[in-house]
C-alpha positions as a LaTeX table, in Angstrom:
\begin{tabular}{lrrr}
\hline
Residue & $x$ (\AA) & $y$ (\AA) & $z$ (\AA) \\
\hline
Met1 & 118.04 & $-86.40$ & $-196.28$ \\
Ala2 & 114.23 & $-86.71$ & $-195.66$ \\
Lys3 & 113.13 & $-88.08$ & $-192.33$ \\
Leu4 & 113.30 & $-91.88$ & $-192.45$ \\
Phe5 & 112.02 & $-92.96$ & $-189.09$ \\
Gly6 & 108.22 & $-93.06$ & $-188.50$ \\
Thr7 & 106.49 & $-93.99$ & $-185.23$ \\
Asp8 & 107.53 & $-97.58$ & $-185.89$ \\
Gly9 & 110.95 & $-97.49$ & $-187.45$ \\
Val10 & 112.12 & $-97.36$ & $-190.98$ \\
Arg11 & 110.07 & $-99.05$ & $-193.72$ \\
Gly12 & 110.11 & $-99.53$ & $-197.55$ \\
Ile13 & 110.44 & $-101.84$ & $-200.43$ \\
Ala14 & 113.31 & $-104.37$ & $-200.01$ \\
Asn15 & 116.42 & $-103.64$ & $-202.22$ \\
Gln16 & 115.17 & $-100.08$ & $-202.76$ \\
Tyr17 & 116.35 & $-97.11$ & $-200.53$ \\
Pro18 & 116.19 & $-97.08$ & $-197.65$ \\
Met19 & 115.53 & $-100.89$ & $-197.31$ \\
Thr20 & 118.89 & $-101.74$ & $-198.97$ \\
Ala21 & 121.82 & $-103.79$ & $-197.47$ \\
Glu22 & 123.92 & $-100.56$ & $-197.82$ \\
Phe23 & 121.54 & $-98.61$ & $-195.54$ \\
Ala24 & 121.06 & $-101.46$ & $-193.03$ \\
Leu25 & 124.89 & $-101.66$ & $-192.78$ \\
Lys26 & 125.39 & $-97.92$ & $-192.26$ \\
Leu27 & 122.44 & $-97.79$ & $-189.70$ \\
Ala28 & 123.92 & $-100.59$ & $-187.71$ \\
Met29 & 127.43 & $-98.88$ & $-187.78$ \\
Ala30 & 125.62 & $-95.69$ & $-186.43$ \\
Cys31 & 123.75 & $-97.65$ & $-183.68$ \\
Gly32 & 127.05 & $-99.36$ & $-182.70$ \\
Gln33 & 128.74 & $-95.95$ & $-182.52$ \\
Glu34 & 125.96 & $-93.99$ & $-180.83$ \\
Ile35 & 123.93 & $-96.59$ & $-178.75$ \\
Cys36 & 126.16 & $-99.63$ & $-178.15$ \\
Lys37 & 128.71 & $-98.09$ & $-175.83$ \\
Ser38 & 128.51 & $-99.94$ & $-172.65$ \\
Arg39 & 127.77 & $-103.72$ & $-173.16$ \\
Lys40 & 128.76 & $-103.70$ & $-176.87$ \\
Lys41 & 126.07 & $-106.24$ & $-177.54$ \\
Val42 & 122.83 & $-106.29$ & $-179.68$ \\
Ile43 & 120.11 & $-108.91$ & $-180.33$ \\
Ile44 & 118.32 & $-109.35$ & $-183.73$ \\
Ala45 & 115.11 & $-110.99$ & $-184.77$ \\
Lys46 & 113.05 & $-110.95$ & $-187.97$ \\
Asp47 & 109.78 & $-112.18$ & $-189.45$ \\
Thr48 & 109.42 & $-114.68$ & $-192.31$ \\
Arg49 & 109.88 & $-112.56$ & $-195.42$ \\
Val50 & 112.43 & $-113.48$ & $-197.87$ \\
Ser51 & 114.46 & $-110.09$ & $-197.51$ \\
Gly52 & 114.93 & $-110.63$ & $-193.84$ \\
Asp53 & 118.16 & $-112.64$ & $-194.37$ \\
Met54 & 119.71 & $-109.93$ & $-196.56$ \\
Leu55 & 118.98 & $-107.18$ & $-194.01$ \\
Glu56 & 120.09 & $-109.41$ & $-191.11$ \\
Ser57 & 123.41 & $-110.07$ & $-192.73$ \\
Ala58 & 123.96 & $-106.35$ & $-193.51$ \\
Leu59 & 123.10 & $-105.42$ & $-189.85$ \\
Cys60 & 125.46 & $-108.06$ & $-188.65$ \\
Ala61 & 128.27 & $-106.60$ & $-190.74$ \\
Gly62 & 127.56 & $-103.15$ & $-189.51$ \\
Phe63 & 127.35 & $-103.98$ & $-185.83$ \\
Thr64 & 130.51 & $-106.20$ & $-185.81$ \\
Ser65 & 132.49 & $-103.69$ & $-187.77$ \\
Ala66 & 131.65 & $-101.11$ & $-184.87$ \\
Gly67 & 132.95 & $-103.71$ & $-182.39$ \\
Val68 & 129.51 & $-104.90$ & $-181.28$ \\
Asp69 & 128.72 & $-108.62$ & $-180.51$ \\
Val70 & 125.52 & $-109.76$ & $-182.30$ \\
Val71 & 123.13 & $-112.50$ & $-181.08$ \\
Leu72 & 120.70 & $-113.78$ & $-183.74$ \\
Leu73 & 117.46 & $-114.94$ & $-182.51$ \\
Gly74 & 116.04 & $-115.99$ & $-185.89$ \\
Val75 & 112.30 & $-115.72$ & $-186.62$ \\
Leu76 & 110.43 & $-114.25$ & $-183.66$ \\
Pro77 & 107.32 & $-112.11$ & $-183.24$ \\
Thr78 & 107.81 & $-108.42$ & $-182.47$ \\
Pro79 & 106.05 & $-108.81$ & $-178.95$ \\
Ala80 & 108.26 & $-111.75$ & $-178.08$ \\
Leu81 & 111.46 & $-109.75$ & $-178.74$ \\
Thr82 & 110.44 & $-106.70$ & $-176.83$ \\
Val83 & 109.33 & $-108.62$ & $-173.71$ \\
Ile84 & 112.59 & $-110.56$ & $-173.56$ \\
Thr85 & 115.04 & $-107.86$ & $-174.66$ \\
Ser86 & 116.12 & $-106.89$ & $-171.08$ \\
Ser87 & 116.90 & $-110.55$ & $-170.25$ \\
Tyr88 & 119.84 & $-110.38$ & $-172.68$ \\
Gln89 & 121.61 & $-107.47$ & $-170.96$ \\
Ala90 & 122.11 & $-105.96$ & $-174.45$ \\
Asp91 & 122.55 & $-102.27$ & $-175.33$ \\
Met92 & 119.54 & $-102.67$ & $-177.76$ \\
Ala93 & 117.55 & $-105.02$ & $-180.03$ \\
Val94 & 116.56 & $-104.83$ & $-183.71$ \\
Met95 & 113.36 & $-106.27$ & $-185.28$ \\
Ile96 & 113.44 & $-106.75$ & $-188.99$ \\
Thr97 & 109.88 & $-106.75$ & $-190.14$ \\
Ala98 & 107.28 & $-104.58$ & $-192.16$ \\
Ser99 & 104.42 & $-105.82$ & $-189.81$ \\
His100 & 101.25 & $-106.22$ & $-191.83$ \\
Asn101 & 102.75 & $-105.07$ & $-195.24$ \\
Pro102 & 103.18 & $-107.59$ & $-198.17$ \\
Tyr103 & 106.44 & $-109.57$ & $-198.55$ \\
His104 & 108.27 & $-107.11$ & $-200.95$ \\
Asp105 & 108.25 & $-104.54$ & $-198.13$ \\
Asn106 & 110.55 & $-104.76$ & $-195.08$ \\
Gly107 & 111.54 & $-102.51$ & $-192.19$ \\
Ile108 & 113.81 & $-102.18$ & $-189.23$ \\
Lys109 & 112.52 & $-101.39$ & $-185.76$ \\
Leu110 & 115.08 & $-100.13$ & $-183.17$ \\
Ile111 & 114.35 & $-101.18$ & $-179.62$ \\
Asn112 & 116.19 & $-100.02$ & $-176.47$ \\
Ala113 & 117.64 & $-102.13$ & $-173.71$ \\
Glu114 & 114.50 & $-102.17$ & $-171.75$ \\
Gly115 & 112.37 & $-103.50$ & $-174.72$ \\
Asp116 & 110.83 & $-100.07$ & $-175.65$ \\
Lys117 & 111.11 & $-97.93$ & $-178.75$ \\
Phe118 & 113.60 & $-95.12$ & $-178.93$ \\
Gly119 & 112.56 & $-91.50$ & $-178.98$ \\
Asp120 & 112.74 & $-89.16$ & $-181.80$ \\
Asp121 & 115.89 & $-87.49$ & $-180.47$ \\
Val122 & 117.79 & $-90.84$ & $-180.88$ \\
Thr123 & 116.49 & $-91.73$ & $-184.30$ \\
Ala124 & 117.28 & $-88.04$ & $-185.51$ \\
Ser125 & 120.84 & $-88.46$ & $-184.51$ \\
Leu126 & 121.10 & $-91.84$ & $-186.17$ \\
Glu127 & 119.70 & $-90.32$ & $-189.30$ \\
Lys128 & 122.28 & $-87.53$ & $-189.23$ \\
Leu129 & 125.09 & $-90.05$ & $-188.70$ \\
Val130 & 123.91 & $-92.28$ & $-191.61$ \\
Gln131 & 123.69 & $-89.23$ & $-193.84$ \\
Glu132 & 127.20 & $-87.95$ & $-192.98$ \\
Gly133 & 128.64 & $-91.50$ & $-193.23$ \\
Thr134 & 131.53 & $-90.75$ & $-190.97$ \\
Phe135 & 132.10 & $-93.74$ & $-188.61$ \\
Val136 & 134.99 & $-94.22$ & $-186.19$ \\
Leu137 & 136.13 & $-97.84$ & $-186.71$ \\
Asn138 & 138.77 & $-99.58$ & $-184.84$ \\
Pro139 & 140.73 & $-102.55$ & $-186.33$ \\
Asp140 & 141.38 & $-103.84$ & $-182.78$ \\
Glu141 & 137.57 & $-103.96$ & $-182.02$ \\
Ile142 & 135.58 & $-106.37$ & $-184.17$ \\
Gly143 & 132.46 & $-107.93$ & $-182.83$ \\
Arg144 & 131.42 & $-111.61$ & $-183.19$ \\
Val145 & 128.07 & $-113.29$ & $-184.34$ \\
Ser146 & 126.34 & $-116.01$ & $-182.30$ \\
His147 & 122.94 & $-117.64$ & $-182.40$ \\
Asp148 & 120.53 & $-118.28$ & $-179.46$ \\
Asp149 & 117.74 & $-120.77$ & $-179.74$ \\
Lys150 & 116.27 & $-120.10$ & $-176.30$ \\
Ala151 & 114.63 & $-116.84$ & $-177.13$ \\
Leu152 & 111.17 & $-118.38$ & $-177.87$ \\
Ser153 & 111.27 & $-120.42$ & $-174.47$ \\
Lys154 & 111.88 & $-117.21$ & $-172.64$ \\
Tyr155 & 108.87 & $-115.54$ & $-174.15$ \\
Leu156 & 106.63 & $-118.68$ & $-173.60$ \\
Asp157 & 107.65 & $-118.48$ & $-169.94$ \\
Val158 & 105.91 & $-115.10$ & $-169.80$ \\
Ile159 & 102.99 & $-116.31$ & $-171.67$ \\
Ser160 & 102.59 & $-119.25$ & $-169.23$ \\
Gln161 & 101.63 & $-116.84$ & $-166.47$ \\
Ile162 & 98.26 & $-115.95$ & $-168.17$ \\
Pro163 & 96.17 & $-119.23$ & $-168.17$ \\
Pro164 & 95.12 & $-120.43$ & $-164.75$ \\
Ser165 & 95.58 & $-124.09$ & $-165.58$ \\
Ser166 & 97.05 & $-126.41$ & $-168.28$ \\
Asn167 & 93.65 & $-127.17$ & $-169.84$ \\
Ala168 & 92.17 & $-123.60$ & $-169.35$ \\
Leu169 & 90.88 & $-123.56$ & $-172.96$ \\
Lys170 & 89.27 & $-126.91$ & $-173.03$ \\
Gly171 & 85.85 & $-126.84$ & $-174.89$ \\
Leu172 & 86.81 & $-123.94$ & $-177.08$ \\
Lys173 & 86.94 & $-124.42$ & $-180.78$ \\
Leu174 & 89.14 & $-121.75$ & $-182.54$ \\
Val175 & 90.21 & $-120.93$ & $-186.11$ \\
Val176 & 93.68 & $-119.28$ & $-185.88$ \\
Asp177 & 95.18 & $-117.32$ & $-188.88$ \\
Cys178 & 98.94 & $-116.78$ & $-188.47$ \\
Ala179 & 99.51 & $-114.55$ & $-191.55$ \\
Asn180 & 102.28 & $-116.91$ & $-192.70$ \\
Gly181 & 104.28 & $-114.85$ & $-190.34$ \\
Ala182 & 106.48 & $-115.13$ & $-187.14$ \\
Phe183 & 103.57 & $-116.69$ & $-185.05$ \\
Ser184 & 103.04 & $-119.49$ & $-187.65$ \\
His185 & 104.06 & $-122.32$ & $-185.30$ \\
Ile186 & 103.75 & $-120.54$ & $-181.98$ \\
Leu187 & 100.23 & $-119.41$ & $-181.96$ \\
Pro188 & 98.44 & $-122.68$ & $-182.73$ \\
Asp189 & 100.80 & $-124.69$ & $-180.38$ \\
Val190 & 100.05 & $-122.65$ & $-177.35$ \\
Phe191 & 96.22 & $-122.87$ & $-177.86$ \\
Met192 & 96.33 & $-126.47$ & $-178.59$ \\
Lys193 & 98.43 & $-127.16$ & $-175.50$ \\
Leu194 & 95.81 & $-125.40$ & $-173.37$ \\
Gly195 & 93.15 & $-127.73$ & $-174.52$ \\
Ala196 & 91.49 & $-125.71$ & $-177.33$ \\
Gly197 & 90.42 & $-127.33$ & $-180.59$ \\
Val198 & 92.26 & $-125.29$ & $-183.23$ \\
Leu199 & 92.02 & $-125.14$ & $-187.07$ \\
Val200 & 95.02 & $-123.46$ & $-188.47$ \\
Ile201 & 95.42 & $-121.24$ & $-191.58$ \\
Gly202 & 98.19 & $-119.15$ & $-192.89$ \\
Asn203 & 100.93 & $-121.08$ & $-191.07$ \\
Glu204 & 103.08 & $-122.27$ & $-194.00$ \\
Pro205 & 105.51 & $-119.28$ & $-194.58$ \\
Asp206 & 107.62 & $-119.42$ & $-197.70$ \\
Gly207 & 109.25 & $-116.04$ & $-197.68$ \\
Phe208 & 106.72 & $-114.64$ & $-200.18$ \\
Asn209 & 103.22 & $-115.31$ & $-198.66$ \\
Ile210 & 103.38 & $-113.28$ & $-195.42$ \\
Asn211 & 100.11 & $-111.32$ & $-195.07$ \\
Lys212 & 99.10 & $-112.47$ & $-198.51$ \\
Ala213 & 95.27 & $-112.99$ & $-198.57$ \\
Cys214 & 95.51 & $-113.98$ & $-194.82$ \\
Gly215 & 96.16 & $-112.47$ & $-191.43$ \\
Ser216 & 94.66 & $-109.42$ & $-189.80$ \\
Gln217 & 94.61 & $-107.28$ & $-192.96$ \\
His218 & 92.78 & $-110.01$ & $-195.03$ \\
Ile219 & 90.32 & $-111.80$ & $-192.66$ \\
Glu220 & 87.85 & $-113.20$ & $-195.25$ \\
Lys221 & 89.24 & $-116.76$ & $-195.20$ \\
Met222 & 89.19 & $-116.78$ & $-191.28$ \\
Gln223 & 85.58 & $-115.65$ & $-191.22$ \\
Glu224 & 84.67 & $-118.27$ & $-193.86$ \\
Thr225 & 86.61 & $-121.03$ & $-192.00$ \\
Val226 & 85.01 & $-120.11$ & $-188.79$ \\
Arg227 & 81.49 & $-120.33$ & $-190.21$ \\
Gly228 & 82.20 & $-123.56$ & $-192.08$ \\
Ala229 & 83.65 & $-125.37$ & $-189.07$ \\
His230 & 81.10 & $-123.97$ & $-186.56$ \\
Ala231 & 83.96 & $-122.59$ & $-184.45$ \\
Asp232 & 83.51 & $-120.46$ & $-181.40$ \\
Met233 & 85.66 & $-117.71$ & $-182.61$ \\
Gly234 & 88.53 & $-116.70$ & $-185.06$ \\
Ile235 & 91.72 & $-115.11$ & $-184.22$ \\
Ala236 & 93.95 & $-113.44$ & $-186.98$ \\
Val237 & 97.37 & $-111.75$ & $-186.29$ \\
Asp238 & 99.67 & $-109.98$ & $-188.69$ \\
Gly239 & 103.12 & $-110.92$ & $-190.10$ \\
Asp240 & 104.98 & $-109.91$ & $-186.91$ \\
Gly241 & 102.33 & $-110.57$ & $-184.44$ \\
Asp242 & 101.61 & $-107.26$ & $-182.81$ \\
Arg243 & 98.03 & $-106.86$ & $-184.29$ \\
Ile244 & 95.03 & $-109.00$ & $-183.75$ \\
Ile245 & 91.53 & $-109.25$ & $-185.21$ \\
Ile246 & 88.86 & $-111.40$ & $-183.76$ \\
Cys247 & 85.47 & $-112.64$ & $-185.17$ \\
Asp248 & 82.52 & $-114.18$ & $-183.56$ \\
Glu249 & 80.98 & $-117.59$ & $-184.43$ \\
Asn250 & 79.15 & $-115.95$ & $-187.39$ \\
Gly251 & 82.28 & $-114.54$ & $-188.74$ \\
Ala252 & 81.39 & $-111.00$ & $-187.73$ \\
Lys253 & 84.56 & $-108.88$ & $-187.05$ \\
Ile254 & 84.80 & $-107.51$ & $-183.58$ \\
Pro255 & 86.18 & $-103.81$ & $-183.63$ \\
Ser256 & 89.39 & $-103.20$ & $-181.70$ \\
Glu257 & 87.69 & $-100.78$ & $-179.34$ \\
Gln258 & 85.40 & $-103.52$ & $-178.32$ \\
Leu259 & 88.46 & $-105.79$ & $-177.69$ \\
Ile260 & 90.15 & $-103.14$ & $-175.63$ \\
Ala261 & 87.07 & $-102.80$ & $-173.33$ \\
Phe262 & 86.71 & $-106.60$ & $-172.97$ \\
Val263 & 90.42 & $-107.00$ & $-172.06$ \\
Ala264 & 90.03 & $-104.20$ & $-169.59$ \\
Asp265 & 87.01 & $-105.85$ & $-168.08$ \\
Tyr266 & 88.83 & $-109.25$ & $-167.80$ \\
Leu267 & 91.82 & $-107.57$ & $-166.20$ \\
Phe268 & 89.63 & $-105.80$ & $-163.77$ \\
Ala269 & 87.93 & $-109.08$ & $-162.83$ \\
Gln270 & 91.36 & $-110.55$ & $-162.23$ \\
Gly271 & 92.57 & $-107.61$ & $-160.17$ \\
Leu272 & 95.04 & $-106.67$ & $-162.81$ \\
Leu273 & 93.75 & $-103.45$ & $-164.28$ \\
Glu274 & 96.38 & $-101.16$ & $-162.93$ \\
Lys275 & 95.30 & $-97.52$ & $-162.12$ \\
Lys276 & 91.74 & $-98.40$ & $-163.29$ \\
Ala277 & 92.62 & $-96.72$ & $-166.56$ \\
Val278 & 92.31 & $-97.40$ & $-170.23$ \\
Val279 & 94.38 & $-95.59$ & $-172.98$ \\
Ser280 & 93.43 & $-95.30$ & $-176.66$ \\
Thr281 & 94.01 & $-92.86$ & $-179.52$ \\
Ile282 & 92.03 & $-89.86$ & $-180.88$ \\
Leu283 & 90.71 & $-92.12$ & $-183.64$ \\
Ser284 & 89.08 & $-94.54$ & $-181.28$ \\
Asn285 & 85.29 & $-94.25$ & $-181.35$ \\
Thr286 & 84.00 & $-92.04$ & $-178.53$ \\
Gly287 & 81.76 & $-94.91$ & $-177.44$ \\
Leu288 & 84.77 & $-96.44$ & $-175.94$ \\
Glu289 & 85.53 & $-93.40$ & $-173.77$ \\
Lys290 & 81.93 & $-93.37$ & $-172.67$ \\
Tyr291 & 81.96 & $-97.00$ & $-171.62$ \\
Val292 & 85.23 & $-96.62$ & $-169.75$ \\
Arg293 & 84.05 & $-93.69$ & $-167.82$ \\
Gln294 & 80.69 & $-95.20$ & $-166.97$ \\
Lys295 & 82.70 & $-98.02$ & $-165.40$ \\
Gly296 & 84.22 & $-95.36$ & $-163.09$ \\
Trp297 & 87.66 & $-95.73$ & $-164.75$ \\
Asp298 & 89.95 & $-93.01$ & $-166.18$ \\
Tyr299 & 90.25 & $-92.73$ & $-169.84$ \\
Tyr300 & 93.15 & $-91.24$ & $-171.78$ \\
Ser301 & 93.48 & $-90.32$ & $-175.31$ \\
Thr302 & 96.77 & $-90.09$ & $-177.36$ \\
Pro303 & 97.96 & $-89.09$ & $-180.77$ \\
Val304 & 97.67 & $-91.84$ & $-183.50$ \\
Gly305 & 100.21 & $-94.57$ & $-183.24$ \\
Glu306 & 100.78 & $-97.44$ & $-180.85$ \\
Arg307 & 103.99 & $-95.77$ & $-179.69$ \\
Tyr308 & 102.00 & $-92.94$ & $-178.09$ \\
Val309 & 99.49 & $-95.38$ & $-176.43$ \\
Ile310 & 102.37 & $-97.30$ & $-174.86$ \\
Glu311 & 104.18 & $-94.06$ & $-173.78$ \\
Lys312 & 101.02 & $-92.86$ & $-172.04$ \\
Met313 & 100.36 & $-96.41$ & $-170.44$ \\
Gln314 & 103.95 & $-96.21$ & $-168.98$ \\
Glu315 & 103.56 & $-92.64$ & $-167.84$ \\
Ile316 & 100.42 & $-93.28$ & $-165.73$ \\
Gly317 & 101.13 & $-97.03$ & $-165.05$ \\
Ala318 & 98.16 & $-98.33$ & $-166.84$ \\
Ser319 & 97.88 & $-102.03$ & $-167.99$ \\
Ala320 & 95.26 & $-101.72$ & $-170.79$ \\
Gly321 & 95.20 & $-99.79$ & $-173.94$ \\
Gly322 & 95.33 & $-99.98$ & $-177.65$ \\
Glu323 & 94.22 & $-98.47$ & $-180.95$ \\
Glu324 & 91.56 & $-99.04$ & $-183.48$ \\
Ser325 & 94.00 & $-100.66$ & $-185.97$ \\
Gly326 & 94.19 & $-103.89$ & $-184.05$ \\
His327 & 97.12 & $-103.15$ & $-181.60$ \\
Val328 & 95.94 & $-104.01$ & $-178.15$ \\
Val329 & 98.41 & $-103.70$ & $-175.44$ \\
Val330 & 98.50 & $-105.45$ & $-172.02$ \\
Ser331 & 101.50 & $-104.12$ & $-170.09$ \\
Lys332 & 101.64 & $-106.85$ & $-167.53$ \\
Phe333 & 102.57 & $-109.45$ & $-170.22$ \\
Ser334 & 103.95 & $-107.39$ & $-173.08$ \\
Lys335 & 105.70 & $-104.30$ & $-174.08$ \\
Thr336 & 103.65 & $-103.81$ & $-177.36$ \\
Gly337 & 100.61 & $-105.06$ & $-179.10$ \\
Asp338 & 100.62 & $-108.89$ & $-178.78$ \\
Gly339 & 98.34 & $-111.17$ & $-180.69$ \\
Leu340 & 98.97 & $-114.16$ & $-178.55$ \\
Val341 & 98.55 & $-112.40$ & $-175.13$ \\
Val342 & 95.32 & $-110.73$ & $-176.26$ \\
Gly343 & 93.97 & $-113.82$ & $-177.95$ \\
Leu344 & 94.60 & $-115.75$ & $-174.75$ \\
Leu345 & 92.86 & $-113.13$ & $-172.64$ \\
Val346 & 89.77 & $-112.91$ & $-174.90$ \\
Ala347 & 89.46 & $-116.67$ & $-175.10$ \\
Leu348 & 89.61 & $-117.05$ & $-171.31$ \\
Gly349 & 87.18 & $-114.23$ & $-170.85$ \\
Val350 & 84.67 & $-115.84$ & $-173.27$ \\
Leu351 & 84.88 & $-119.22$ & $-171.59$ \\
Ala352 & 84.40 & $-117.51$ & $-168.17$ \\
Gln353 & 81.15 & $-116.07$ & $-169.44$ \\
Lys354 & 79.78 & $-119.26$ & $-170.84$ \\
Lys355 & 78.10 & $-117.45$ & $-173.60$ \\
Lys356 & 78.51 & $-117.33$ & $-177.39$ \\
Val357 & 80.80 & $-114.60$ & $-178.64$ \\
Ser358 & 78.09 & $-112.92$ & $-180.54$ \\
Glu359 & 76.07 & $-112.78$ & $-177.23$ \\
Ile360 & 78.94 & $-110.90$ & $-175.64$ \\
Phe361 & 79.75 & $-108.40$ & $-178.23$ \\
Pro362 & 79.21 & $-105.53$ & $-178.67$ \\
Leu363 & 79.77 & $-104.41$ & $-175.07$ \\
Phe364 & 78.74 & $-100.88$ & $-176.02$ \\
Gly365 & 77.17 & $-99.07$ & $-178.91$ \\
Phe366 & 79.40 & $-97.07$ & $-181.25$ \\
Glu367 & 78.64 & $-93.28$ & $-181.55$ \\
Pro368 & 77.87 & $-91.74$ & $-184.92$ \\
Leu369 & 81.11 & $-91.40$ & $-187.06$ \\
Phe370 & 82.09 & $-89.27$ & $-190.06$ \\
Tyr371 & 85.32 & $-90.55$ & $-191.62$ \\
Lys372 & 86.72 & $-89.62$ & $-194.95$ \\
Asn373 & 90.15 & $-90.14$ & $-196.51$ \\
Pro374 & 90.14 & $-87.84$ & $-199.59$ \\
Arg375 & 93.31 & $-88.41$ & $-201.88$ \\
Phe376 & 95.30 & $-85.61$ & $-203.50$ \\
Ala377 & 97.87 & $-85.42$ & $-206.24$ \\
Ser378 & 100.94 & $-85.30$ & $-203.89$ \\
Lys379 & 102.18 & $-84.73$ & $-200.47$ \\
Glu380 & 102.98 & $-81.17$ & $-201.55$ \\
Val381 & 99.17 & $-80.52$ & $-202.01$ \\
Leu382 & 98.63 & $-82.15$ & $-198.60$ \\
Ala383 & 100.97 & $-79.60$ & $-197.07$ \\
Gln384 & 99.27 & $-76.78$ & $-198.62$ \\
Ile385 & 95.94 & $-77.99$ & $-197.22$ \\
Val386 & 97.38 & $-78.34$ & $-193.69$ \\
Ala387 & 98.69 & $-74.77$ & $-193.97$ \\
Asp388 & 95.50 & $-73.23$ & $-195.52$ \\
Glu389 & 93.82 & $-70.61$ & $-193.42$ \\
Gly390 & 90.27 & $-71.68$ & $-194.70$ \\
Val391 & 90.79 & $-75.27$ & $-193.74$ \\
Gln392 & 92.17 & $-74.29$ & $-190.45$ \\
Lys393 & 89.15 & $-72.13$ & $-189.61$ \\
Ala394 & 86.86 & $-74.80$ & $-190.77$ \\
Ala395 & 88.45 & $-77.32$ & $-188.43$ \\
Glu396 & 88.26 & $-74.81$ & $-185.52$ \\
Arg397 & 84.60 & $-74.28$ & $-186.19$ \\
Ala398 & 84.08 & $-78.05$ & $-186.40$ \\
Lys399 & 85.74 & $-78.56$ & $-183.01$ \\
Glu400 & 83.36 & $-75.73$ & $-181.61$ \\
Ile401 & 80.41 & $-77.65$ & $-182.91$ \\
Met402 & 81.55 & $-80.84$ & $-181.38$ \\
Lys403 & 82.90 & $-79.19$ & $-178.10$ \\
Thr404 & 80.29 & $-80.83$ & $-175.78$ \\
Cys405 & 79.48 & $-83.98$ & $-177.71$ \\
Gly406 & 82.58 & $-85.47$ & $-179.29$ \\
Arg407 & 85.84 & $-85.19$ & $-181.02$ \\
Val408 & 87.29 & $-83.84$ & $-184.27$ \\
Val409 & 90.58 & $-85.15$ & $-185.93$ \\
Leu410 & 92.07 & $-83.62$ & $-189.11$ \\
Arg411 & 95.48 & $-85.07$ & $-190.04$ \\
Pro412 & 97.47 & $-85.92$ & $-193.15$ \\
Ser413 & 98.52 & $-89.57$ & $-193.68$ \\
Gly414 & 102.20 & $-90.21$ & $-192.93$ \\
Thr415 & 102.72 & $-92.55$ & $-195.91$ \\
Glu416 & 100.10 & $-91.45$ & $-198.60$ \\
Pro417 & 98.69 & $-88.21$ & $-199.98$ \\
Leu418 & 95.55 & $-88.60$ & $-197.97$ \\
Met419 & 93.85 & $-86.37$ & $-195.49$ \\
Arg420 & 92.10 & $-88.01$ & $-192.52$ \\
Val421 & 88.87 & $-86.36$ & $-191.60$ \\
Trp422 & 87.34 & $-87.86$ & $-188.69$ \\
Val423 & 84.45 & $-86.65$ & $-186.56$ \\
Cys424 & 82.80 & $-88.89$ & $-183.88$ \\
Gly425 & 80.33 & $-88.13$ & $-180.99$ \\
Ser426 & 76.84 & $-88.66$ & $-179.56$ \\
Asp427 & 74.94 & $-86.16$ & $-181.78$ \\
Glu428 & 74.72 & $-87.54$ & $-185.39$ \\
Gln429 & 73.44 & $-84.25$ & $-186.80$ \\
Lys430 & 76.45 & $-82.28$ & $-185.34$ \\
Val431 & 78.83 & $-84.98$ & $-186.41$ \\
Gln432 & 77.71 & $-84.80$ & $-190.06$ \\
Glu433 & 77.63 & $-80.94$ & $-189.87$ \\
Ala434 & 81.19 & $-80.79$ & $-188.52$ \\
Gly435 & 82.55 & $-83.33$ & $-191.13$ \\
Asn436 & 80.87 & $-81.70$ & $-194.08$ \\
Leu437 & 82.12 & $-78.37$ & $-192.96$ \\
Ile438 & 85.76 & $-79.50$ & $-193.19$ \\
Met439 & 85.19 & $-81.42$ & $-196.39$ \\
Ser440 & 83.81 & $-78.42$ & $-198.20$ \\
Glu441 & 86.98 & $-76.48$ & $-197.58$ \\
Ile442 & 89.23 & $-79.34$ & $-198.52$ \\
Ala443 & 87.32 & $-79.99$ & $-201.73$ \\
Arg444 & 88.93 & $-76.74$ & $-203.14$ \\
Phe445 & 92.12 & $-78.73$ & $-203.52$ \\
Gln446 & 90.74 & $-81.51$ & $-205.49$ \\
\hline
\end{tabular}
């Protein structure tokens, strides 16, 4: 069986393998047998897509057949689930979501008892067990299903620690795009209760419109609404709420690296920047690293994927990190990227500076970037490129060119037949030279 788990769980088209009721059933049975051994309890949440009910029901059947009690939390953002998981004294949690993907996709994220993602060793053993299909079931041990409507209030208790007062956002005018997802009624309500003027879009989920022409992946309507309403800023999240995109009063998108830096600055001012360190991925513009180091803080670079950012943050005890795709992590208030947490921190920071958002950003200049994603006929061709001696030598030569002034990343996409060619640094001539050197070798395969 091909590897199913990526860095963020299993994902695919609903009602097509592996996102079928049968697979969800078997995966739950495997989890029940391999993970849920002590407390015999699991909690499950989902986003707003129509296939969530189907997968939830299948997971319930699998877990209960393995003697595990299931607590259903209903529609809840991923960051909310991860931060409250430990309070349930469960063996694990499951989030049914395909994040920023369209409605016809869905996914299953497995979360451990502390609210963190499982390691590759656990998911590999689960895949093997699902493939073998041999489960030990006991007719005397069948679980029960219950519902809990207090999950959201537990999450909001955590969020309430962020604003310094009940009207902390008074005077701020926001446009909030909820992606017709899990944050649809939560995000605007929190901002309004804190005194902000809020115009809401993308908050009418119907099961089919999640992330459709809205949210963090489609910010055009948010930008247009901000300009038309003369709002101070716009905030867009994705379907499960772990990504955020912010624009200024002119509708200009603020890159995620800038948000990471701004949040780190705000945390530092509040005495909350643990270890005086910032973590981001190898694909973050090198301008971020330079900005962080100029502050006298430590900077750590990780492989691509929010999971690796979080692992490094936990390893060193850092409180600020993220990646260029919109995941920004503040570990004091969340276990993962959290659109509400980051949106609140940015809004509070903007008000504290008493400036327009466009006058605050950018905090630093981006360094020259060479970034291309050539597409190939198949993943097999991609594998040939990765193994090709000429490409490997070109990549090593490019890294030598950039040794003192930047970074080189050459990696295949995990989901499409694309090769990421990324070079960034302070010397534009060297950036272009290194990027073109790699591209000239890769071109042989097109």
